[in-house]
Each structure stands twice: as structure tokens, then as C-alpha cells.
C-alpha positions as CSV (number, residue, x, y, z in Angstrom):
1,M,42.8,148.6,90.1
2,V,41.7,145.6,88.0
3,L,43.5,142.3,88.6
4,P,43.7,139.9,85.8
5,R,42.0,136.5,86.2
6,S,44.1,133.5,86.4
7,S,43.7,130.9,83.7
8,I,42.6,128.3,86.4
9,F,39.2,129.7,86.2
10,R,39.0,130.0,82.3
11,L,37.8,126.6,81.3
12,R,38.5,127.1,77.6
13,Q,42.2,127.9,78.2
14,K,44.8,125.3,79.0
15,S,45.9,125.3,82.5
16,L,48.5,122.9,84.1
17,A,47.8,124.2,87.5
18,R,44.1,123.3,87.2
19,G,44.9,119.7,86.3
20,I,47.4,119.3,89.2
21,V,44.9,120.8,91.7
22,L,42.0,118.6,90.4
23,S,44.0,115.5,90.6
24,L,45.5,116.1,94.1
25,G,42.3,117.2,95.3
26,A,40.7,114.1,94.1
27,F,43.3,112.0,95.7
28,M,43.0,113.6,99.0
29,V,39.0,113.5,99.0
30,S,39.3,109.7,98.1
31,L,41.7,109.1,100.9
32,R,39.3,110.9,103.3
33,L,36.2,109.1,102.0
34,A,38.0,105.8,102.7
35,G,38.7,106.7,106.1
36,F,42.4,107.3,105.8
37,P,43.5,108.4,109.3
38,H,42.3,105.2,110.7
39,I,44.0,102.4,108.8
40,E,41.7,99.7,110.4
41,D,38.5,101.3,109.3
42,L,39.4,101.5,105.5
43,H,36.3,101.0,103.3
44,G,35.0,101.7,100.0
45,S,32.2,104.5,99.4
46,R,29.9,105.3,96.6
47,W,31.0,109.0,96.7
48,Q,34.5,108.0,95.7
49,V,33.3,107.7,92.1
50,V,33.0,111.4,92.0
51,A,36.7,111.6,93.1
52,L,37.4,109.3,90.3
53,L,35.7,111.5,87.8
54,A,37.5,114.5,89.1
55,A,40.9,112.6,88.6
56,V,39.9,111.7,85.1
57,W,39.1,115.5,84.5
58,G,42.5,116.5,86.0
59,M,44.4,114.0,83.8
60,G,42.5,115.4,80.7
61,E,43.3,118.9,81.6
62,T,47.1,117.9,82.0
63,A,47.1,116.1,78.7
64,R,45.6,119.3,77.1
65,C,49.0,121.0,77.9
66,L,51.1,118.7,75.9
67,G,52.7,120.3,72.8
68,R,53.4,118.8,69.4
69,K,57.1,119.4,69.5
70,W,59.3,117.9,72.1
71,S,60.9,120.1,74.8
72,L,61.7,120.0,78.4
73,Y,58.2,121.4,79.1
74,H,56.8,118.6,77.2
75,A,58.9,116.1,79.3
76,G,57.6,117.6,82.4
77,V,54.1,117.3,81.4
78,M,54.7,113.7,80.6
79,I,56.0,113.2,84.0
80,L,52.9,114.8,85.3
81,L,50.6,112.6,83.2
82,Y,52.4,109.5,84.7
83,T,51.7,110.9,88.2
84,N,48.1,111.4,87.2
85,L,47.9,107.9,86.1
86,M,49.2,106.7,89.4
87,I,46.6,108.8,91.3
88,L,43.8,107.5,89.0
89,A,44.9,104.0,89.8
90,L,44.9,104.5,93.5
91,V,41.5,106.4,93.4
92,A,40.1,103.3,91.4
93,F,41.6,100.9,94.0
94,L,40.1,102.8,96.8
95,V,36.8,102.7,95.0
96,V,36.6,98.9,94.7
97,Y,38.2,98.3,98.1
98,P,35.8,96.3,100.3
């Protein structure tokens, strides 16, 4: 039996799930790198730049899924883009946090 490959692993195809996973993964990794569970030990790390680049890539993947014509799917993708923008801002804040 041959199982079809998901569009998540096909980089040339649009994938909303890939954009969401990249953005949320970058946010979680950035929090971990900043020392999240211990709030008194928050610090910036040079490796958070990689998480920032992953968040930008996730936002780009989400933006690729926008259509030219407005629909409810288009509105949902716009909401996800605003969410990605907030994730990007939080990761950028954690990068420059002393």
C-alpha cells in the first residue's frame, strides 16, 4: 500500500500547516532559548536569530497561501498572518532582551 505524501514536505507547494508549524515551533524554541520556565533567568541568546529566521520563513509560507479573490479562507489566512506578525515581534523582542 502506498501512502500519499503530505504537502507539508513538498516545499514547492503551498502549505498552510507548514507555515503554522514553523511559526509556532520558532516561538517555542525562542522561549526555551531565553530560559522561559525560570522567569528570573530570562536572557538573550545568539541562537535566537535562527528562531527569528524560522518565524520569518513561517510567515512567508503563510503569505503564499493567500488568494487573489476575497473569501472566508482568505480572511482566515489574514488572521494567521497577524498571528505570525505577533510571534515575529515576540521573537525579535527576546533576541534583543538583555
